[in-house]
N, C-alpha and C positions, 0 to 999 in steps of 0.2 A: 504494500500500500504506500502511496505517496503521502508525505507528511504535509500538514497545513503549515502556513507560515508561522503561526504562533507556536506550534510544536517545534518547528526548526529553531525558533528563538530560544525556547527552553532547553533544547539539546545543546545549543551553542553556549548557554550559560553553564550547563553541566560540564561541557568540554573545557571551558575556561577554568572552572573550579577544580577540575581534575589536574590542572597544571600546578596546583598548590602542593609542593613537595620540597623537602630539603635540597634536592638536586637543583631546584630553581630558586633557591635562596629563601624559602619559607621555613617556618618552625614546624609546621604540621605536614603530614603526608595524606593527601586525599586522592592520590593516584590509584588506578586499578591495581590489583594485586592477585596473587594466587593463594587461595585458602589452604588450610592444613590438609585438605583432601585432594589437592592438586587441581582444583577448579578455578576458572577465572572468577573474580569477585570485584565488586565496586564499593566505594565509600561515598559516592555522590548519587543521589536518587531524585527522581521527579515524581510528584504526586503521591508520595508515600508519607503517611502520618502515623503508622503503627510500627514500632520497633521493639525488639526484645534483647535479652541478654546475649544471644549468639551473634548479634550484629557487631560489626567492627567499630572501634573508636580510635580516632575521631571519625565522625561521619557527618554528612550534610544532606538535607532534604529541601527541595525547591517546590513550593506550592503557589498556586494562584491565590491572590488575596481576594476573599469573597466580596470586598468592598470595591467593586469595579468603578472606574471613572467613566463618565460619559465621553463619547468621542465627538469630534467635530465632523459629523456625518456629511457625506457628499450632498451637494445641492443640485437642483435641476436634473440633468441627465448624467452628470458625472458620478462615478461610483468610488472615486478615491476618497479615503478618509484618513484623518490624523487623530491619534488618540494615545492616551497614556495607558500602559499595561503594567500593573503593579504585581510584583512577585514577592513572596516572603521566603527568606532563606533561614532555615534553622540548622544550627550546628551543635553537635553533641560531643562531649569530651569526658575523659575520666576525671573524677573529682580529685581535688587536693584536700586532704583530710582536715587541715587547719583552716584553709581559706578556699572553700569549694568552688567559687566562681572564678578564681584566678586563671585557670586554664581556659575558661570560656572567653575571657578578655583577649588572650593570646590567639585563639582560633578566630575570633571576630576580626582582629587586626589583620590576619592573613587573608580572610575573605574580602575585607574592604580594600586591601592593597591590590588583590587580583582584579576586583571589579573596577577600581580606579584606573588600572592600566588601560582600560578601554577608552578613556578620555583623551588619550594621546593622538588617536587618528579618528577624528569626528566623521570622516567620510567612509569609514568601514567598521563601525561598531559591531563587535562580536563576529567579525569576518563575514557579515551578511551583505556587504556592498552598500552602494549609495543610490541605487535605482529602486523604485517601488517594485515589490515590497522591501522595506528596509527599516533599520533602527536609526533614528536621527539624534537621540540624546539618551543619556543614562544619568539618573539621579540616585545617589546612594544615601539611604536613611541612616540615622544614628542606631548603632547596635544596642541591644538590651541584653544583660547578662543575668541569669537566674540559677539558683541552686536547685538541686534535685527536689522534687515535690511529690513524687510518686503518683502524680496525675498526668502531667505533661511528660515528665521524664524521671527516670530513676537515677540519672546522672546530671551534672551541671550542663547548662546549655546556653546558647546565645541565639538571638534572632535579629534580623534586620530586613528592612524593605528595600527593594530596588524598583525604581519606576523607569520604564523604558518608553520612549516616544516612538510609536510605530506609524509608518505610512504604509497603507495597504489598500487593496482593491476589494470592496465588498463582494463583487461578483466573482472574484477569483481567489478564494482563500488558500488554494493549493499552489498559486503561482510563485 
């Protein structure tokens, strides 16, 4: 199946976050790896909000924010639209016994640094080009750091919002 533009955007964000690794100068390793059974495994997920003790740490999940922005819909016979697409990024880390959220601050810093790297080339954000459909801006929210609460997570975590400005054609979501 061909991916919609919005799914391609989420996959591009995942690909970017998978570059977070000590090899690339980061403190954490979010790159794909081979699990103890010799199978390929990931640390960055899309659309996943349920995790367990067998999941790797650190790890990240990207979710669409349910509070969607209204887009500047096309007028007349034009079908092009410009709108903000808000994603929530959650990162989970092993706790520090004395200061449980300290590791979440470090992971959030790595996430923000990776996302901010996309501001360097405004004509090719996330490698998706500059012709419609494309991403024309990236806004990175302030991270929040939380201790384990056994409701959201059994380990410390961070989350932040990322708002991407998308230019897309309503009649061609797969373009």
